[in-house]
C-alpha positions as CSV (number, residue, x, y, z in Angstrom):
1,M,-41.4,24.1,8.7
2,Q,-42.0,20.1,9.7
3,Q,-41.1,19.6,5.9
4,R,-37.7,21.6,6.7
5,C,-36.6,19.3,9.4
6,T,-37.5,16.4,7.8
7,M,-35.5,17.3,5.0
8,A,-32.6,18.5,7.0
9,A,-32.6,15.1,8.9
10,K,-32.6,13.3,5.9
11,A,-29.6,15.3,5.1
12,C,-27.8,14.7,8.0
13,G,-28.7,11.0,7.9
14,A,-27.0,10.8,4.3
15,I,-24.1,12.5,5.2
16,L,-23.9,10.5,8.5
17,A,-24.1,7.2,6.8
18,A,-21.5,8.2,4.2
19,S,-19.3,9.1,7.1
20,L,-20.0,5.4,8.6
21,C,-18.9,4.2,5.2
22,A,-16.3,6.0,4.6
23,R,-15.1,4.8,8.1
24,A,-15.9,1.1,7.6
25,A,-13.7,1.2,4.1
26,A,-10.7,2.8,5.7
27,A,-10.6,0.3,8.7
28,A,-11.6,-2.4,5.7
29,E,-8.1,-1.5,3.8
30,P,-5.0,-2.7,5.3
31,N,-2.2,0.0,5.8
32,A,1.1,0.4,4.5
33,R,2.7,-1.6,6.9
34,T,0.6,-4.2,6.4
35,F,0.9,-4.2,2.5
36,F,4.6,-4.8,3.4
37,M,3.8,-7.7,6.0
38,E,2.0,-9.5,3.3
39,N,4.1,-9.1,0.5
40,C,7.7,-8.1,1.3
41,Q,8.7,-9.1,5.0
42,Q,9.1,-12.8,4.0
43,C,12.3,-11.9,1.7
44,H,13.6,-8.5,2.6
45,Q,14.8,-7.0,6.1
46,V,13.3,-3.3,6.8
47,R,14.2,-0.9,9.8
48,G,11.5,-1.6,12.5
49,V,10.3,-4.8,11.3
50,D,10.5,-7.9,13.0
51,N,10.8,-11.5,11.7
52,T,11.8,-10.3,8.1
53,G,13.5,-12.7,5.7
54,N,17.3,-12.5,4.3
55,I,16.6,-14.0,0.5
56,G,16.6,-10.0,-1.1
57,P,18.0,-7.2,-0.4
58,A,17.6,-5.3,2.8
59,L,15.0,-2.5,2.2
60,S,16.8,0.8,3.8
61,D,17.4,3.9,2.9
62,M,15.3,3.3,-0.2
63,K,14.3,7.0,-0.9
64,A,17.8,7.7,-1.2
65,R,18.7,4.8,-2.9
66,F,15.6,5.3,-5.4
67,P,15.0,9.1,-5.7
68,D,13.3,8.5,-9.0
69,R,9.8,6.8,-7.4
70,K,8.9,5.4,-11.2
71,A,12.0,3.4,-10.7
72,L,11.3,1.7,-7.8
73,F,7.7,1.1,-8.8
74,A,9.2,-0.6,-11.8
75,I,10.9,-2.9,-9.5
76,V,8.0,-4.0,-7.8
77,F,5.9,-4.0,-10.6
78,D,7.9,-6.6,-12.9
79,E,11.7,-6.9,-11.6
80,T,12.0,-9.6,-14.3
81,K,12.5,-6.6,-16.9
82,R,15.6,-5.4,-15.1
83,N,16.8,-8.7,-13.9
84,P,15.7,-11.9,-15.7
85,Q,17.0,-14.3,-13.1
86,T,15.2,-12.5,-9.9
87,V,13.2,-14.6,-7.9
88,M,11.0,-11.7,-7.1
89,P,7.5,-12.1,-8.3
90,P,6.2,-9.6,-10.6
91,F,3.6,-8.2,-8.1
92,G,2.2,-6.0,-10.8
93,R,2.4,-7.8,-14.1
94,N,1.1,-10.8,-12.6
95,L,-1.8,-8.8,-10.7
96,I,-0.7,-10.1,-7.2
97,L,-0.8,-5.7,-6.3
98,T,-2.5,-3.3,-8.0
99,S,-0.7,-0.2,-8.8
100,Q,-2.3,2.0,-5.7
101,E,-0.9,-1.2,-3.3
102,I,2.6,-0.8,-4.9
103,N,2.8,2.8,-4.0
104,T,1.1,2.3,-0.7
105,I,4.3,-0.3,-0.3
106,I,6.8,2.5,-1.6
107,D,5.5,5.0,0.8
108,F,6.1,2.6,4.0
109,L,9.4,2.0,2.3
110,Y,10.6,5.5,2.0
111,S,9.4,6.4,5.6
112,R,11.9,3.9,7.0
């Protein structure tokens, strides 16, 4: 009986440790708004965000403007392919943002 209790306690401890690690990782990862603020807000305006820039176009109604998510992803990943004269950094090509981070920003823009 004691051996079963010890094994159960170890299993519970492992589950608790995994849960705590997952929470810590989630807390350490910035959310979509944070990604936007760190990478886009200096140049673009978006509804609900203060102190935005005006160098690039306003990023409103993005889901309607870019219903094909891949097209918007391509712009953020490397706008120079579509517009060689752009001042927008190629966030994906230059490894500034990962694909997952770009998708997180797109999720944020689609929610506005």
